N, C-alpha and C positions, 0 to 999 in steps of 0.2 A: 410531481408525478410518482405514481406507484411503480417500483421495479417490476418488470415482467418476471413472471414466475417461470422456472426452467420446465420444459415438457416432461411428462412421464414417458420414459423410454427405456426398454430393456437394453442393457449393453453387454457385450461380450468381453470376457476376460481371457487372457492367454498370452503366450509369448509371440505369437505370429503378429505381423504388422496389421493395423486395422484394414488396410486396403486389400489384404489377402484373406480375411476372414469371411466366412459365409454368414450373412445376416439372415437369420431364420425367422419366419412369422412368429410372433409372439405365442400364438395359440398352440404351436406345436411343442413348445418347451413347458413342462410341468415340474413341479416338485412335490415332495411327500413329507409328512410329519406325523410322528406317533407320540402320544403322551408317554413319557418314560416312567420307570418305577419310582424315580425320585429325581428332583431337580437340585442343583447346587447353586445358591444365590450368595453373592458376595457384593459388598459395597464400598470398599476402598481399594484403590490401586497404587496408593503410595501412603507411607506413614504420615507425610505432611499434608495430606488431602484434608479438605474440609470435613470435620466430624458429622456435619448434617447429612453428608451422603451415606454414611453408615447407619444413621438413624432411619433415613428413607428406605434403605435397603432391608432394614428390620421390618418395616411396614409392608414391604413387598413379600417377604417371607410369611407373615401373617395372613395377608390376602390370599396367597396361593393356598394356605392351609385351610382357610375358611371356604375355599372352592373345592376342597377335597383333593388336593395335589400335595403329595409328599415332598419335603424338602429335607435333604440330608447332607451327609459328607460328600467331598468332590469325588472320591475314589469310587463311590457306588452310583454316581449320577451320570447319565448319558447327556444331559443338557445342562450347561453352565450358563447362568445369567449374571452378568458383572455390571453393576451400576458404577459409572466412571466419574470422577470429580474434574478431570482434565483430558485435554486432547493428547493422549499419549503418543509419543513418537516411535514406540517400539512395539508393545502389545498391551491391550487391555487385560489379557488373560495370563500374564506372566509376572505377578508382583514380585519384588525383591526381598519380601520379608515374609515371616511365618503367618499362616492364617489358621484360625482355630478349627475350621471345618475342611482343611485341605492339608493333606501330608506332602512333604517335600518331593515324594516320588510321583505325585498326581500331575500328570501332564495334559495340555490342552488337546494334544493330537488325538483324533478319533472321536472327539466330542462335538456335539452341536452347541456352537459358541454364540451367545446373544450379548451384545453390548447395549446399555441403555443410559440414560442420564445426560450430564452436562458435556462429557468428552464428545459424543457424536453430535450434540447440539452445537457445540462450539465450532467443530471441524469435522464434518462428515467424511471428509477425505484424509484424515490423519492416518498415519501408517499403523496406529494402534488397532484400528479396525479391519486390518488386511486379513486377519485369520477368521473374522466373524462370519457366521452363517446368516445372522440378521443383525441389524442395528435399528434401534428405535430412538429417534431424536427427542431428548427431554425426558420428562417424568413418565413412568410406565404405570403408576397407580391408578386407582379408580377403575379398575377392571380393563384398562387399555391393553396391557399385554396378555392378560388371561383370555380376554375375548378374542384377541388376535390369533393366539395359539389354538384356541378352540376352532376358529375358522379354518385354520391351515390343517388341523387334524381330521376335519370332516371329509377329506378326500383329497385327491391329487389337486393341486392349486396351481393357477396360472398367473401371468402377469396382471391380468384384469382383477383377480381376487386381491392382488396386493394394492392395486390402484384404488381400492375402496378405503385405504388407510393412508393418511398423510404423515410425512416425516418417517419414512421407513426405507431401509435399504434391505433387500431380500434376495439371497441366492436361490435360483431355481435348480441349477445343477452346477458342476464344477467350472462351466464356461459362461454361464449367464446369471447376471444380477439385475434385479428390478429396482429402479430408483423411483419412489413416489413421493413427489413434493418435498424435497430435501430443503425447501425455503421455509418449511413449517416446523416449529418445534413447539411441543406441548409442555407447558409449566404450570404446576398446580397453583391455584388461586389461594388466597389466604383461608377461604372456607374450606377448600379441599384440603389443605394442610390440617386445619383443625379437625377434620373427619377421619383422619388417619389414626390407627391404633396399633399397639404393638406390645408385647410382653417384655419387660426389662431383661429377662432372662435370654430373650432372643438376641439382644445385642452382644452377648458373649459369643454367638456364633459369627459375628461380624468382627468385633474389636479383639486383637490379641493382647497378651500381656505386654508384648514389645510396643504396642501403641501407647499403653499406659506410660 
């Protein structure tokens, strides 16, 4: 028997007991997104993580640039995209080692934080994603994340807009998160992996000398 998929429901976050919260009609809650001057994209959240995650993050950088989106250092980027190799129990956005494109003083606070990759796919409820503005379960390449962000940037978005995408958790505001088919994880096929491209120089934006 095929397991029943969980329903798509907006949930409210906060310190209040669920019984004391107001459940708002989903059409009344909307979010906004604007493309930043630059994105910061990283692919390893631990030195021991699988090196393939860094390679795949490099292809994400190339894909963003091919779509006319700038990718640069963390300090000048309002949106951080971290591809994760494991379900982190602390934070996907606070690695314990130096990153080539992120200075030690660059903090996640005040940024739009997006987690993708194996971490959210393995355990969407892992504490590592608690800071995330959005999580995309599985691989983000092949236009999946770029097209998703393009849709969000087209205007105020509601839960129904998020429900068009599977395997996504998305904040609408500080209290409302939309969960869309978290039983779905997108993993690149062999052909998909073979179609990815990157400039070897790009990998030096992912791998630090410490990783060597």
